[in-house]
Each structure stands twice: as structure tokens, then as C-alpha cells.
Backbone bond lengths (Angstrom), bond angles and torsions (degrees), N, CA, C in turn:
res aa  C-N    CA-C-N  psi(-1)  N-CA   C-N-CA  omega(-1)  CA-C   N-CA-C  phi
1 X - - - 1.426 - - 1.543 111.73 -
2 X 1.343 115.13 150.85 1.439 119.35 -179.13 1.542 112.14 -71.21
3 X 1.361 113.91 131.56 1.468 118.28 178.00 1.537 110.50 -78.46
4 X 1.342 117.52 152.47 1.387 120.80 174.86 1.491 111.81 -74.69
5 X 1.329 119.81 147.43 1.479 121.46 -179.74 1.561 112.33 -56.39
6 X 1.294 114.84 142.77 1.449 120.45 -178.93 1.538 111.03 -61.06
7 X 1.328 114.96 134.13 1.464 121.11 178.88 1.515 116.15 76.97
8 X 1.312 118.54 7.82 1.448 121.98 -177.81 1.520 112.25 -57.07
9 X 1.332 116.15 -43.97 1.449 119.49 -174.16 1.532 115.29 -70.95
10 X 1.308 116.42 -3.29 1.456 119.70 -178.75 1.536 111.54 -108.11
11 X 1.345 116.83 9.71 1.474 120.62 -176.47 1.500 111.47 -113.13
12 X 1.322 117.88 85.13 1.455 118.99 -178.16 1.589 113.00 -70.62
13 X 1.274 114.53 151.72 1.434 121.46 171.32 1.491 109.40 -62.27
14 X 1.309 118.93 135.24 1.486 122.42 176.94 1.522 109.20 -83.62
15 X 1.326 117.89 126.06 1.458 120.39 174.70 1.578 106.77 -82.96
16 X 1.280 114.56 109.05 1.443 122.54 -165.46 1.540 111.76 -65.59
17 X 1.333 115.60 136.75 1.467 122.27 176.84 1.521 106.95 -122.64
18 X 1.356 115.30 116.86 1.486 117.65 -176.67 1.541 109.77 -108.59
19 X 1.316 115.71 140.71 1.473 119.07 178.11 1.510 111.20 -92.02
20 X 1.339 118.55 167.70 1.422 122.73 168.69 1.523 107.71 -62.70
21 X 1.328 117.35 146.61 1.480 119.73 -176.95 1.505 110.75 -149.97
22 X 1.281 115.05 119.23 1.502 120.38 170.19 1.536 112.02 -65.14
23 X 1.317 116.16 -31.74 1.477 119.82 178.41 1.551 108.83 -63.56
24 X 1.320 115.65 -39.46 1.481 117.92 179.26 1.521 110.28 -64.98
25 X 1.317 115.34 -40.92 1.479 119.28 178.61 1.520 110.34 -62.38
26 X 1.324 117.02 -44.38 1.479 117.53 177.51 1.554 112.34 -63.15
27 X 1.304 115.93 -37.52 1.468 119.75 179.20 1.551 110.42 -64.78
28 X 1.358 113.98 -45.19 1.519 119.09 179.73 1.552 107.96 -61.35
29 X 1.348 115.93 -43.06 1.488 118.88 179.88 1.520 110.34 -61.33
30 X 1.317 117.75 -35.96 1.468 121.74 176.70 1.514 110.57 -66.61
31 X 1.332 117.08 -43.51 1.469 120.08 178.91 1.501 112.55 -61.44
32 X 1.337 115.48 -27.49 1.491 119.91 -179.43 1.517 110.94 -64.74
33 X 1.344 116.48 -16.17 1.476 119.92 -179.31 1.533 110.07 -106.28
34 X 1.335 118.15 14.39 1.451 122.00 -176.86 1.549 108.37 -111.67
35 X 1.318 115.16 -154.69 1.472 119.95 -178.63 1.507 110.23 -134.30
36 X 1.376 115.22 -176.98 1.429 124.90 176.31 1.576 110.63 55.59
37 X 1.353 118.39 -144.48 1.475 119.19 -172.27 1.504 113.71 -73.42
38 X 1.314 116.46 -18.78 1.512 118.91 177.09 1.552 105.83 -62.46
39 X 1.323 115.21 -48.06 1.475 116.55 -179.96 1.531 113.14 -66.02
40 X 1.355 115.99 -38.09 1.451 120.76 179.34 1.527 111.28 -63.41
41 X 1.371 115.72 -38.48 1.468 117.10 -179.28 1.538 110.28 -72.25
42 X 1.344 116.61 -35.60 1.449 119.20 174.72 1.517 110.63 -59.50
43 X 1.351 114.91 -45.16 1.452 119.74 179.62 1.553 109.84 -61.80
44 X 1.335 115.66 -41.46 1.472 119.78 178.94 1.552 111.38 -57.91
45 X 1.325 117.47 -43.26 1.457 122.76 175.67 1.549 111.71 -56.99
46 X 1.329 114.15 -46.84 1.423 118.39 -176.72 1.479 115.08 -73.39
47 X 1.357 116.82 -30.84 1.412 119.42 174.07 1.538 112.39 -66.39
48 X 1.370 115.19 -41.82 1.496 119.24 176.60 1.517 110.13 -62.76
49 X 1.322 116.24 -40.24 1.469 121.48 177.94 1.539 108.65 -58.39
50 X 1.325 117.49 -44.15 1.476 119.58 -177.90 1.528 108.61 -71.47
51 X 1.352 121.44 -32.79 1.392 122.41 176.74 1.549 111.71 -60.31
52 X 1.335 113.77 -40.04 1.492 117.82 178.59 1.519 112.65 -73.89
53 X 1.332 116.02 -36.17 1.428 120.01 -178.62 1.522 112.52 -68.89
54 X 1.340 116.60 -31.74 1.470 121.25 -179.00 1.497 108.57 -82.05
55 X 1.346 116.81 108.12 1.480 120.66 -172.21 1.508 112.05 -70.40
56 X 1.315 119.38 -13.16 1.485 121.35 175.85 1.512 112.27 -87.26
57 X 1.346 117.26 -9.44 1.436 120.62 -176.59 1.537 113.38 -76.79
58 X 1.297 116.95 128.05 1.429 123.30 172.64 1.530 108.86 -97.69
59 X 1.336 115.86 119.08 1.470 120.06 -168.56 1.552 109.71 -96.43
60 X 1.297 116.66 108.06 1.485 122.66 176.95 1.465 107.65 -93.86
61 X 1.350 118.28 129.92 1.411 124.52 -176.22 1.553 110.40 -120.49
62 X 1.352 115.37 114.77 1.445 120.78 -179.46 1.525 109.81 -98.72
63 X 1.304 119.55 121.06 1.449 124.51 -176.45 1.526 109.89 -122.49
64 X 1.315 115.54 104.95 1.475 118.40 -177.49 1.532 109.23 -104.26
65 X 1.346 113.19 -174.18 1.490 120.01 178.30 1.489 113.95 61.30
66 X 1.314 115.49 -149.54 1.483 123.62 -178.81 1.493 108.30 -132.59
67 X 1.336 114.88 82.35 1.480 121.60 -177.03 1.533 114.03 -78.76
68 X 1.350 114.29 -29.04 1.472 119.79 -176.00 1.542 111.26 -63.35
69 X 1.313 119.65 -47.28 1.511 120.76 179.37 1.495 112.55 -56.50
70 X 1.377 117.63 -29.64 1.474 120.61 -179.18 1.464 113.04 -77.87
71 X 1.358 120.36 -15.13 1.435 125.98 -178.57 1.490 115.44 109.61
72 X 1.334 118.93 23.30 1.447 123.37 -175.44 1.574 112.64 -98.48
73 X 1.316 119.08 4.04 1.457 119.30 -175.85 1.534 113.20 -58.34
74 X 1.319 114.76 -48.76 1.507 118.68 -176.74 1.546 110.33 -69.82
75 X 1.357 117.95 -28.26 1.468 121.85 176.70 1.555 109.26 -63.94
76 X 1.356 115.33 -49.93 1.457 119.64 -178.68 1.547 109.97 -66.21
77 X 1.352 115.77 -40.20 1.463 120.88 177.98 1.540 109.96 -55.76
78 X 1.360 116.44 -44.49 1.448 118.67 -178.98 1.534 112.66 -66.34
79 X 1.330 116.36 -38.64 1.486 119.08 175.67 1.491 109.28 -54.64
80 X 1.355 118.31 -42.86 1.428 122.27 -177.99 1.531 110.91 -73.63
81 X 1.302 117.31 -45.66 1.470 121.94 -175.62 1.502 111.63 -64.20
82 X 1.354 118.94 -33.46 1.425 122.59 -175.17 1.519 112.59 -87.60
83 X 1.327 115.87 2.07 1.456 119.94 178.02 1.511 115.26 81.36
84 X 1.305 116.66 17.44 1.455 121.32 179.66 1.507 114.70 -83.83
85 X 1.392 116.58 -2.25 1.456 122.04 -179.17 1.532 106.94 -131.34
86 X 1.334 116.66 132.31 1.471 121.89 175.22 1.524 111.55 -104.98
87 X 1.345 116.00 -31.68 1.447 121.77 -179.22 1.580 106.81 -141.48
88 X 1.331 114.69 129.84 1.461 118.64 178.86 1.549 109.90 -117.34
89 X 1.326 112.20 130.69 1.489 118.40 175.56 1.564 103.38 -123.63
90 X 1.325 116.26 124.92 1.443 120.46 -175.84 1.541 112.62 -143.00
91 X 1.315 111.78 175.29 1.509 118.07 179.32 1.523 109.44 -88.95
92 X 1.314 115.77 160.95 1.472 122.61 175.40 1.556 109.08 -65.24
93 X 1.338 115.86 -27.04 1.492 116.70 -178.90 1.458 111.79 -65.47
94 X 1.349 118.86 -44.21 1.450 121.76 179.02 1.509 112.80 -60.97
95 X 1.347 116.63 -39.04 1.434 122.63 -179.36 1.540 109.51 -69.69
96 X 1.313 119.03 -44.25 1.447 123.60 176.28 1.526 110.50 -56.26
97 X 1.253 117.49 -48.96 1.486 121.79 -177.56 1.504 110.58 -71.19
98 X 1.354 117.16 -28.60 1.484 121.16 175.56 1.491 109.51 -62.95
99 X 1.351 116.48 -44.87 1.437 122.80 -179.80 1.513 110.93 -63.32
100 X 1.314 115.10 -44.16 1.461 121.65 179.00 1.533 111.41 -53.27
101 X 1.350 115.13 -52.23 1.472 119.60 -178.52 1.552 110.18 -67.10
102 X 1.320 119.07 -37.51 1.416 121.91 -175.49 1.525 113.90 -70.46
103 X 1.329 114.89 -25.20 1.487 121.10 175.70 1.499 112.55 -85.90
104 X 1.341 118.93 4.85 1.443 121.53 174.75 1.508 114.12 93.90
105 X 1.334 116.95 -1.11 1.481 119.07 172.57 1.544 107.74 -85.15
106 X 1.303 116.01 164.29 1.473 117.54 -177.43 1.514 111.63 -137.81
107 X 1.333 113.78 155.94 1.460 120.39 167.26 1.517 106.33 -85.83
108 X 1.315 111.95 151.04 1.497 115.98 -173.31 1.514 112.38 -114.61
109 X 1.335 112.49 145.12 1.462 118.45 177.62 1.511 107.77 -68.65
110 X 1.312 117.65 128.55 1.434 122.60 -176.12 1.496 113.20 -123.87
111 X 1.331 114.40 -141.06 1.474 120.79 179.58 1.530 106.72 -151.88
112 X 1.282 117.25 161.26 1.415 123.95 179.27 1.538 109.72 -98.95
113 X 1.347 114.41 120.06 1.445 119.17 177.23 1.551 109.86 -147.94
114 X 1.299 112.74 129.56 1.498 116.15 175.72 1.581 111.15 -102.20
115 X 1.357 112.53 14.20 1.451 116.89 177.38 1.552 109.62 -71.40
116 X 1.341 117.77 126.06 1.455 119.42 179.44 1.541 111.69 -59.27
117 X 1.346 116.11 -35.70 1.469 120.37 -178.46 1.541 111.09 -67.51
118 X 1.316 116.75 -41.19 1.489 119.05 -179.29 1.521 109.49 -68.80
119 X 1.316 117.52 -40.67 1.461 118.91 179.81 1.545 111.61 -71.73
120 X 1.290 114.72 -26.44 1.491 117.91 174.68 1.588 108.03 -68.27
121 X 1.337 114.60 -39.35 1.481 117.21 177.92 1.536 110.91 -62.78
122 X 1.328 115.03 -40.79 1.483 118.88 178.38 1.575 110.53 -61.78
123 X 1.318 115.64 -37.44 1.468 119.29 176.21 1.509 111.31 -64.20
124 X 1.356 117.07 -40.42 1.441 121.89 -178.93 1.539 109.84 -67.95
125 X 1.340 115.57 -29.87 1.471 120.77 179.53 1.521 111.89 -88.22
126 X 1.350 118.73 7.06 1.484 125.88 179.99 1.530 109.59 57.00
127 X 1.322 115.66 45.13 1.471 123.17 175.98 1.497 108.63 -118.48
128 X 1.327 117.35 123.89 1.451 121.77 176.68 1.491 109.25 -97.21
129 X 1.307 116.00 134.58 1.518 121.93 -176.24 1.499 110.35 -97.46
130 X 1.326 117.66 129.36 1.463 125.92 169.40 1.501 106.68 -116.73
131 X 1.296 115.48 91.30 1.503 121.45 -173.33 1.480 113.14 57.79
132 X 1.353 119.96 -98.12 1.492 118.92 175.52 1.532 111.81 -120.14
133 X 1.340 114.81 30.96 1.445 122.96 177.19 1.537 108.01 -126.45
134 X 1.322 117.27 143.32 1.451 121.75 178.14 1.495 112.46 -115.42
135 X 1.367 117.13 148.96 1.448 121.82 176.15 1.511 107.21 -134.65
136 X 1.363 116.56 122.15 1.467 121.72 179.69 1.574 110.59 -65.07
137 X 1.339 116.12 141.73 1.460 119.79 175.35 1.510 111.67 -58.89
138 X 1.328 118.09 -27.82 1.472 122.33 -176.38 1.541 112.49 -55.07
139 X 1.365 116.31 -28.98 1.449 117.17 -176.46 1.563 112.65 -63.11
140 X 1.321 116.95 -27.26 1.452 119.25 178.44 1.511 109.64 -69.30
141 X 1.354 118.30 -38.15 1.443 118.18 177.72 1.569 111.63 -66.46
142 X 1.308 114.94 -39.20 1.471 119.99 177.61 1.535 111.16 -64.17
143 X 1.306 115.52 -40.22 1.503 119.50 179.16 1.517 110.11 -66.17
144 X 1.304 116.45 -42.12 1.458 120.39 -178.63 1.532 109.53 -64.73
145 X 1.317 118.58 -43.10 1.460 120.82 178.88 1.522 110.27 -61.88
146 X 1.331 117.10 -37.73 1.516 120.64 -179.10 1.527 108.87 -71.52
147 X 1.333 119.40 -42.85 1.409 120.76 -178.72 1.529 113.15 -61.24
148 X 1.316 119.33 -21.74 1.455 126.32 177.33 1.505 113.56 -73.27
149 X 1.344 116.07 -13.49 1.513 119.83 -172.44 1.515 111.89 -84.58
150 X 1.325 119.78 -2.49 1.475 120.52 177.73 1.610 104.52 -153.41
151 X 1.341 110.46 172.64 1.444 118.56 -173.05 1.540 109.47 -116.61
152 X 1.344 116.18 146.07 1.426 123.44 174.39 1.518 108.41 -110.42
153 X 1.310 116.38 132.26 1.504 120.85 179.57 1.555 107.39 -66.21
154 X 1.371 117.02 117.18 1.458 118.99 -176.46 1.523 113.60 -64.39
155 X 1.337 117.97 -10.20 1.459 120.80 178.95 1.522 110.02 -97.71
156 X 1.310 117.96 8.69 1.460 121.07 -179.60 1.534 112.21 -69.22
157 X 1.327 114.26 158.13 1.399 119.77 165.16 1.563 105.31 -79.74
158 X 1.350 117.33 168.54 1.450 118.50 176.11 1.557 110.39 -62.11
159 X 1.283 117.01 -42.46 1.448 120.49 177.90 1.570 111.70 -57.10
160 X 1.238 118.69 -45.77 1.460 123.51 179.37 1.512 111.44 -64.75
161 X 1.327 117.04 -39.65 1.478 121.96 177.97 1.525 109.28 -65.17
162 X 1.326 116.78 -40.26 1.447 120.40 -179.41 1.554 111.12 -68.43
163 X 1.303 116.23 -35.21 1.500 120.96 174.42 1.513 108.68 -62.65
164 X 1.342 116.45 -44.34 1.447 119.68 179.75 1.535 112.20 -61.01
165 X 1.361 115.83 -42.17 1.442 118.58 178.38 1.517 109.77 -63.95
166 X 1.331 116.65 -44.77 1.489 120.85 -179.84 1.496 111.99 -59.61
167 X 1.318 116.45 -41.02 1.500 120.65 -179.19 1.588 112.35 -60.08
168 X 1.303 115.75 -29.73 1.444 120.48 -177.37 1.523 116.02 -92.23
169 X 1.328 115.46 -5.20 1.446 117.49 176.79 1.526 109.78 -68.30
170 X 1.310 120.54 153.27 1.467 123.82 -175.40 1.513 112.07 -51.72
171 X 1.316 118.02 141.28 1.439 122.97 175.00 1.518 110.02 -61.27
172 X 1.328 114.73 137.07 1.467 119.20 -178.31 1.474 115.51 87.22
173 X 1.355 115.42 0.12 1.476 119.06 178.76 1.515 110.62 -65.17
174 X 1.344 116.52 135.36 1.453 121.51 169.19 1.513 106.34 -82.03
175 X 1.296 116.39 76.14 1.454 122.63 -169.77 1.495 112.32 -121.45
176 X 1.353 116.21 133.07 1.433 121.01 176.34 1.567 110.22 -63.57
177 X 1.316 115.40 -44.48 1.473 118.68 -179.95 1.532 111.95 -65.15
178 X 1.319 116.17 -41.29 1.484 118.80 -177.61 1.577 110.95 -66.41
179 X 1.353 113.22 -41.86 1.473 115.99 178.54 1.513 112.27 -64.01
180 X 1.321 117.63 -39.49 1.479 118.75 176.00 1.522 113.20 -65.14
181 X 1.324 116.05 -35.27 1.470 120.80 177.02 1.525 109.56 -68.51
182 X 1.336 118.08 -44.56 1.460 120.44 179.58 1.526 113.48 -61.28
183 X 1.291 116.24 -44.34 1.433 122.64 -175.75 1.508 115.27 -92.21
184 X 1.381 114.98 -0.82 1.447 123.87 -175.74 1.566 110.30 49.96
185 X 1.306 112.79 46.58 1.465 119.36 171.98 1.539 108.28 -79.51
186 X 1.316 118.11 123.22 1.464 119.17 177.69 1.541 109.04 -57.78
187 X 1.355 112.66 123.73 1.497 118.26 179.22 1.502 109.57 -125.00
188 X 1.307 117.43 115.69 1.416 123.27 -177.33 1.541 112.14 -109.44
189 X 1.298 113.22 139.00 1.491 119.92 177.44 1.521 106.39 -135.29
190 X 1.331 117.95 83.17 1.484 121.32 -173.22 1.531 113.02 -65.18
191 X 1.334 117.49 -21.81 1.491 121.15 -178.86 1.523 111.26 -114.86
192 X 1.351 115.71 39.14 1.497 118.48 -176.13 1.512 112.38 -60.55
193 X 1.276 118.64 -29.19 1.495 120.41 -179.91 1.533 110.53 -68.01
194 X 1.282 118.80 -17.12 1.454 123.32 -178.83 1.554 107.65 -94.28
195 X 1.333 116.44 55.14 1.460 119.51 -177.68 1.508 109.69 -165.75
196 X 1.340 114.55 164.89 1.482 120.13 174.70 1.470 113.24 -60.82
197 X 1.325 118.58 -41.37 1.473 122.11 176.32 1.490 110.47 -59.08
198 X 1.349 116.58 -46.83 1.465 119.47 -178.62 1.562 112.22 -60.75
199 X 1.333 114.59 -39.44 1.487 119.03 179.01 1.526 110.06 -65.21
200 X 1.339 116.08 -45.81 1.463 119.40 179.54 1.495 112.01 -59.69
201 X 1.330 118.60 -41.04 1.472 120.61 178.20 1.540 110.50 -64.52
202 X 1.328 115.59 -38.80 1.483 119.22 179.98 1.520 110.36 -64.54
203 X 1.331 118.33 -35.65 1.485 122.44 178.85 1.522 111.18 -68.21
204 X 1.359 114.03 -41.03 1.493 119.85 -175.88 1.540 111.74 -76.82
205 X 1.375 114.90 -33.85 1.463 120.84 -177.55 1.502 107.96 -125.03
206 X 1.316 119.78 82.50 1.469 122.09 -178.62 1.536 114.31 -53.58
207 X 1.319 115.13 -32.29 1.476 118.58 -176.64 1.537 112.96 -99.45
208 X 1.322 118.04 10.77 1.423 122.78 -175.25 1.537 109.59 -65.84
209 X 1.356 112.67 133.21 1.479 116.72 179.39 1.557 105.48 -144.58
210 X 1.307 112.86 78.10 1.489 117.99 -178.61 1.511 110.51 -64.57
211 X 1.338 115.90 147.37 1.411 120.60 -172.57 1.566 112.38 -85.00
212 X 1.300 113.99 93.37 1.461 117.83 -178.67 1.568 111.51 -72.97
213 X 1.313 117.53 -28.04 1.453 120.06 -179.61 1.547 113.11 -70.91
214 X 1.344 114.69 -26.99 1.472 118.61 174.92 1.538 109.46 -65.48
215 X 1.357 115.97 -41.87 1.434 120.15 175.68 1.534 112.90 -61.04
216 X 1.352 115.13 -41.42 1.447 120.76 -179.80 1.477 109.01 -60.86
217 X 1.361 119.22 -46.51 1.427 123.06 -179.94 1.550 111.42 -63.77
218 X 1.329 114.57 -41.07 1.486 119.63 177.71 1.534 111.05 -58.44
219 X 1.312 116.49 -45.70 1.480 119.05 -178.36 1.504 111.76 -65.29
220 X 1.358 114.40 -42.45 1.498 118.99 179.44 1.502 108.74 -62.22
221 X 1.342 118.08 -42.65 1.469 121.59 -178.23 1.514 110.43 -65.44
222 X 1.376 117.16 -38.96 1.473 118.80 175.60 1.503 113.68 -62.91
223 X 1.323 115.77 -40.17 1.471 121.16 176.00 1.539 110.90 -64.80
224 X 1.364 113.35 -46.15 1.467 119.85 -179.40 1.503 113.56 -57.61
225 X 1.308 114.96 -38.53 1.503 120.59 -174.95 1.493 112.00 -87.89
226 X 1.361 117.64 -1.69 1.457 119.42 -177.25 1.539 109.98 -84.55
227 X 1.323 115.36 117.37 1.488 118.30 176.72 1.517 111.32 -66.02
228 X 1.350 115.05 -36.90 1.460 121.39 -179.93 1.531 108.20 -133.75
229 X 1.294 120.66 93.61 1.422 120.93 179.57 1.505 111.40 -81.03
230 X 1.326 115.56 139.26 1.456 122.55 175.32 1.531 108.68 -130.07
231 X 1.338 114.27 138.91 1.483 118.65 -175.40 1.523 111.51 -128.08
232 X 1.305 117.48 127.17 1.500 121.88 176.30 1.511 105.81 -118.53
233 X 1.332 115.01 124.89 1.466 120.78 -172.93 1.496 110.90 -119.78
234 X 1.341 116.44 123.00 1.469 123.45 172.93 1.516 105.12 -101.40
235 X 1.360 115.86 110.77 1.443 119.14 -178.65 1.519 110.45 84.61
236 X 1.360 116.59 -127.35 1.444 120.92 -178.83 1.495 109.04 -168.58
237 X 1.363 117.83 -123.91 1.426 123.71 174.00 1.544 114.21 60.76
238 X 1.294 113.39 -148.69 1.502 121.25 -173.84 1.548 111.55 -58.77
239 X 1.330 119.31 -48.29 1.459 119.31 -179.41 1.509 113.24 -56.40
240 X 1.349 117.78 -42.84 1.499 120.91 177.36 1.519 110.09 -59.75
241 X 1.353 114.03 -46.91 1.477 115.46 -175.83 1.506 113.95 -71.50
242 X 1.367 117.45 -33.40 1.430 121.00 179.53 1.521 112.07 -58.90
243 X 1.317 114.87 -40.79 1.483 121.80 179.62 1.516 109.36 -74.53
244 X 1.345 116.82 -45.67 1.433 120.23 -176.57 1.531 114.08 -65.69
245 X 1.328 116.62 -33.98 1.467 117.63 178.72 1.534 109.39 -71.74
246 X 1.327 118.50 -30.83 1.488 121.63 174.40 1.538 108.80 -64.26
247 X 1.364 117.36 -38.89 1.462 120.76 178.59 1.523 109.07 -68.52
248 X 1.330 117.76 -35.63 1.493 121.38 -178.01 1.503 110.30 -60.53
249 X 1.324 119.13 -36.51 1.430 121.83 -176.17 1.523 114.44 -103.03
250 X 1.308 113.51 26.02 1.484 121.14 179.96 1.516 108.19 -122.61
251 X 1.309 118.86 155.65 1.466 122.39 -178.32 1.485 111.91 -69.73
252 X 1.304 118.25 -25.41 1.490 121.38 -176.76 1.526 111.37 -112.34
253 X 1.258 117.68 109.02 1.486 121.37 177.01 1.511 108.40 -76.96
254 X 1.331 117.08 162.57 1.459 122.84 -172.67 1.524 111.97 -61.37
255 X 1.329 118.88 125.38 1.435 122.02 -179.83 1.528 110.57 -86.83
256 X 1.355 116.67 -34.12 1.466 121.76 178.26 1.511 107.98 -119.56
257 X 1.329 118.97 129.99 1.479 121.87 177.54 1.525 107.77 -143.51
258 X 1.372 112.45 132.01 1.441 122.06 169.43 1.477 109.94 -126.12
259 X 1.308 119.90 138.95 1.468 123.70 171.92 1.510 109.75 -131.31
260 X 1.323 116.42 128.30 1.441 124.02 169.30 1.454 107.66 -102.27
261 X 1.345 117.29 121.36 1.487 120.68 -172.99 1.508 111.43 -150.26
262 X 1.324 115.82 149.32 1.470 121.39 170.90 1.533 111.23 -106.41
263 X 1.315 115.33 4.41 1.498 121.19 -179.50 1.512 106.61 -86.95
264 X 1.311 113.62 128.48 1.501 117.54 -175.27 1.564 113.26 -127.66
265 X 1.325 117.64 -10.56 1.466 121.20 -175.36 1.515 110.65 -83.16
266 X 1.315 117.23 73.61 1.430 121.74 -174.76 1.518 112.32 -65.11
267 X 1.295 118.31 -21.47 1.463 121.77 -177.57 1.524 113.52 -73.26
268 X 1.376 116.04 -12.95 1.477 119.99 -176.52 1.518 111.59 -77.62
269 X 1.321 120.31 -12.00 1.442 122.00 176.86 1.516 115.40 82.91
270 X 1.338 117.23 6.90 1.470 120.13 179.70 1.546 111.35 -81.30
271 X 1.269 117.21 152.82 1.475 121.52 -177.54 1.555 111.50 -72.05
272 X 1.329 117.01 -37.42 1.465 120.12 -177.18 1.544 112.49 -56.16
273 X 1.352 116.09 -39.42 1.443 119.34 -176.23 1.542 111.07 -97.85
274 X 1.295 117.56 -2.45 1.477 119.94 -177.52 1.488 110.96 -63.94
275 X 1.328 116.80 141.57 1.448 119.75 -179.67 1.505 110.60 -68.75
276 X 1.345 115.99 157.78 1.499 119.50 177.90 1.489 108.74 -72.38
277 X 1.332 119.58 -25.96 1.481 120.63 175.92 1.533 110.76 -65.09
278 X 1.328 116.35 -34.72 1.496 119.97 178.51 1.553 108.41 -59.25
279 X 1.300 117.73 -34.81 1.472 120.55 -176.87 1.536 111.05 -70.87
280 X 1.336 117.00 -16.75 1.460 117.37 176.10 1.518 110.79 -65.37
281 X 1.335 117.74 -33.96 1.434 122.61 -179.26 1.508 112.92 -63.50
282 X 1.358 116.32 -25.19 1.451 124.25 -179.21 1.538 110.09 -89.33
283 X 1.280 119.72 -11.75 1.447 122.03 -171.24 1.528 113.03 80.90
284 X 1.297 117.40 16.33 1.473 120.49 -178.01 1.541 111.42 -86.46
285 X 1.346 115.86 -33.61 1.456 121.65 -178.45 1.556 105.88 -122.60
286 X 1.286 114.59 136.03 1.495 121.89 -179.75 1.544 109.22 -69.08
287 X 1.357 113.76 131.17 1.475 119.96 -178.15 1.558 111.64 -59.81
288 X 1.309 116.17 -22.68 1.477 120.46 178.30 1.509 113.06 -108.16
289 X 1.357 114.40 17.08 1.468 118.63 179.37 1.515 114.68 -76.18
290 X 1.306 114.48 174.39 1.448 122.27 179.79 1.518 108.84 -107.71
291 X 1.323 118.56 115.18 1.454 121.00 -171.30 1.559 112.58 -133.94
292 X 1.276 115.65 154.54 1.495 122.02 174.78 1.481 108.35 -151.22
293 X 1.328 116.60 118.77 1.466 123.00 172.51 1.501 108.45 -105.69
294 X 1.340 114.51 112.81 1.467 120.99 -173.75 1.527 109.46 -105.41
295 X 1.319 116.49 123.15 1.438 119.61 176.27 1.494 112.87 -90.57
296 X 1.373 112.25 91.85 1.475 120.10 -168.69 1.533 108.58 -157.18
297 X 1.333 116.28 152.28 1.460 121.02 173.83 1.517 109.17 -68.77
298 X 1.333 115.85 127.26 1.512 118.19 -177.68 1.482 112.77 -64.27
299 X 1.347 117.95 -24.70 1.486 117.34 179.69 1.519 111.18 -69.06
300 X 1.335 118.29 -16.96 1.471 122.08 171.62 1.493 111.68 -89.02
301 X 1.340 115.33 -46.82 1.475 121.20 -172.52 1.556 112.41 -70.77
302 X 1.297 118.05 -43.23 1.494 121.18 -173.37 1.545 110.87 -58.24
303 X 1.383 119.56 -48.96 1.421 116.03 -179.69 1.542 115.61 -62.42
304 X 1.340 116.46 -32.88 1.444 121.65 177.28 1.519 109.42 -65.84
305 X 1.328 118.77 -47.25 1.453 122.36 -176.19 1.540 108.24 -65.79
306 X 1.328 118.54 -43.66 1.439 120.37 178.52 1.512 114.03 -62.00
307 X 1.344 117.11 -44.13 1.449 121.48 177.50 1.515 111.62 -61.05
308 X 1.324 115.42 -40.49 1.507 121.53 176.22 1.521 109.49 -59.77
309 X 1.311 117.10 -50.57 1.472 121.09 -178.31 1.528 112.75 -65.34
310 X 1.332 116.73 -39.13 1.462 121.13 176.30 1.517 111.82 -59.69
311 X 1.321 115.71 -40.80 1.473 118.71 179.82 1.522 110.78 -67.92
312 X 1.326 116.49 -41.24 1.466 119.50 177.37 1.526 111.90 -62.78
313 X 1.340 114.90 -37.15 1.469 118.31 178.37 1.508 111.10 -69.69
314 X 1.314 117.36 -38.86 1.498 120.88 -179.83 1.481 111.05 -62.94
315 X 1.348 117.87 -25.26 1.495 123.35 179.54 1.508 109.38 -94.83
316 X 1.340 117.74 8.13 1.502 121.20 -178.83 1.534 111.71 56.74
317 X 1.325 114.30 35.08 1.502 118.49 178.03 1.499 109.66 -96.92
318 X 1.325 118.86 -9.68 1.464 120.88 171.84 1.505 108.62 -138.01
């Protein structure tokens, strides 16, 4: 069997920290005069800028996939900390990995291999592969031990349970959960049972039955009360749909919408790849709204958008 590269287990993934940059602003402005996804990304930056500038806009942020293992934890943290997000809807995977990093464990830089033998070796070494990132099995044991140190109200909504978890993470943690708890940002995870965190909670609380419908009503109410809804989507899947269905049953459909996606097979009928124009037919997106669907890897686009917004904020332009 193939051996793992020497020193692999000591190379953690860096959680990227991006500064404000006038160079990024100039580059985005240049892209605005180009074509293809360069122009779409420039438009995405400017739509988000307008969402922040418009004081009536409620900014819904859909975060799918597993962005934290790739190094996006600090990026998302900054979006929350700087007030660029009013409502967060995310996957259980992102929250699981957020806890892992916040407790001092790390995801590891790995390599991409579809060799059955190599992946068998990873399994024998108790390393789980997430594309080209590895996560040791040990982190689940550490998370379970930590979750035992406090109690969650079994009558909580998912949002309230996540706030409780965030409150108990170590002080000073660059944590998505902790920042949402501190700022009382509504954080919804409609598919929490489809995650390591969900499984750990089910093991610790066999009778736990968090109120998912309370979260659903909360999200619909937030959409209903939004004079100017804005939606920013990383990926697609459940977080995209959870926000869009709230828009569908609200009087005000989304006026601003950005989606970063690598899904392109629109003919397959899936929501992740569905065009934003398709959402107009459902009443989820305003027919006269400002939208940009960018076909790009979010690990490239998110740091650019954040740096752009940070620069605008540093100049008191938003």
C-alpha cells in the first residue's frame, strides 16, 4: 500500500484571513468591463455592496457544502463580525468543522487520489478525506467529550441549540457558531441531522427532538418582515432552498440575489444548478431584481468579495 507523505499530519489547513485591498477593488472594477464570469463576479461584489448600503435590506446568507475544511472559517466569521450577514442558513457539515477548528483540532493539508489502495490506507490511518483535505477521526471523540460539558434544552429550536453550543465554545475562538451566538444572528441548519454534529447530539441526547418547525416559521417571518430582502448563496442545496421557500411565501421576493456555484447542468432539474431567473416563476426572486449567478469555486470568490467589501467599509462607503 502507498505510504502517506512524510510530515502530512503536522500541516494544518490555514484558515484564510484577507485584508481590505484597493488593488482588489481596482481589479473588480476592471472585471466589470469584461465578459463571462469575470463580469459576473464583479457584479456579485457590487450587488453585495448595495445590499449593505441599503439600510432596509435584510441580508440572508446561504452557506452549503463544507467550506471550513478548505480554509474559509475566518472568511465567514468576518462576514458575520462586520455586519454583512443578518440571517445565516448553513449545513451541519460547516458547523461540525467549525467546532473542530474552534476546539483546537485542525483539518490537514492532503492530496487528491482516487486510488482505492491509497484511500484504504487513509482509512487504516483513521483519516477522512474531503477532496484534498484530511480530517482525523480523533476530532469526533474530542467534540463528543466537549459536548458533554454543558446541557442543551431539549425543547430548544435548532437555532437556540446552536446558540447554546456557540456560547460554550472557547473565548476568543474564530468561530462561526460563537459569533452568531454573541451577536444573536439567527442561524438555521435545517438538515442538522445529516452531519457529524447531528449524530453526536443524537448519541448524547437519545430523546432529543429539536423544534425544526420553529426555525422554519422564524425564517419565513424574517423574510415576511423584510422590506428589501437580499440573498447571497454559496453553493446551493438545502440552504438555498430554505431561504428561497421563505421568500416564496412572503409578500416581498428577493430584490438582490447572488449565487456562487460550480453546478452547471441546469437541464437536470436540480435546485443547486437552477438559474436565478427560474426562481422568478416561483415568486422567490423579484422579476426586477438585481442578480448575478457566478460559476466559480467559492474558495476563490469569497476572499475576493470579502476583501472588496472590507475596502469599501474602510472608506466609509458602506
